[in-house]
N, C-alpha and C positions, 0 to 999 in steps of 0.2 A: 518612556517611563514604564517600569515593570510593576504589575499589580502584585501586592503582597498576597501570599496564599490565603490568609485569613479573610481577605476581601472578596474572594471568589465564592460563588454559591456551591461549587462542586470541588471535591478534593480527591483526585485519582489515587492518592495514597491511602484513602479510607476504603476498607474492604467492601462496603455496600455502595460505593459511589457508582452511578450508572455510566460515568465517563470511561470506566475501565473497559467495558465491552467495546466501545467505539475505538478506544486506544488499541485494543487487541486487533480489531478489524483493520485498522490503518497501518499498524506497525508489523503485522504478520508478513511473512515472506510474500504471499500471493496478493495481499491487500496493497502493500507498498508498490509492488511491481505493476499491478493492475492500475492503480491511480497514476503512477508515472507514465504508463503507456497511454492512458486516456488523456493525459495532459497534452499530448501531441495532436489530439483531435478526436472526433467521433469515430468509433470503430464498430464493425459487426462482430458477433461472437467469434466466428472463425478467424477473423483478422486479429482479434485480441488474443486468441489462443496461440496463434503463430508468433505474435509479438512477445508474449510472456512465455518464452521457451521453457518447456518442462512441466507446465501446469497441466493437470488432467482436466478433462471436460467437467467432471463432477466438482473438482475443487474450484475451478473458475466460476461455475454456476453458483456454488455456495458463496463464494467471495462476492460476486456481483449482487446477489440477493442481500447480503449483509450490508454492503456499501450503499445499496439503494435504500434499504430500510433506515440507515443512518443519515440519509439525505445528501450523500456525497456523489452518487451516480444517478443519472436519469436514464431510464429504459424507454425507448420509443419503438413500438411495434407498428409496422406498416401493414395495412390491409391488402397485401398482394398475395399472389399464389406463385411460388411458395412464400410463406410469410417472411418478412425482412424485419430484423430487430437490430436497432442501433443503440449503442451505449455512449454516453458522454458525461462529462463532469458537470455538476451543478456549480454555481458560484462558490459555495462552501467547499465543494470537492476540489475546485481549482486552487483555492487558497491552501488547502491541506496538501495537495499534490506539489505545489510550488515549494513548500517547506520541506517535504519529503525528498524532492529532487535535489535540493541543496545538500541534504545529508547523503543521498546516494552518490552524487558527484564528488563530495568530499571524501567519502570512503573509497571510491574508485581511484581518486587521485593519490591516495595514501597506501594503496595495496602493496607497493614495494616494501614499505615499512612493516606492514602487517605480516607479509609473508616471511620477512627476515625474522620478526619476533616469533612467529610460529616455528621457524627452523631452530632458533636458539632454544625455545621451550622444549621442543621434541628432542633435541640433542642432549639437553641437560637431564632429561628424564629417560633417555634411552628408548624413546618410542618411535624411532625412525622407521 
């Protein structure tokens, strides 16, 4: 059963709704890919950076901080020398990542259609 929007305490369509920030963190390119990568299991920062190909160290750090603040990612620092820091999803993060991965896999599976549509669009506008 779907909850009617008026029954929810938050409305992402409202400008002042705090859910917008979390939605931005989750659906942004690096947030979605970071959550998807962590769905596979706990990773160290360097492992995560390799898995999310193309993300800069700065962007990954900012993304992890935002996701940790939103309660989606847990950061565990080990008191070793050199320090070891592992990142993993919280239960809420797992639920969000599972839903995101459904969308990611859906898009991956439909890329032939997307690429064909792009080709038709570009051809029609002479932007090849």
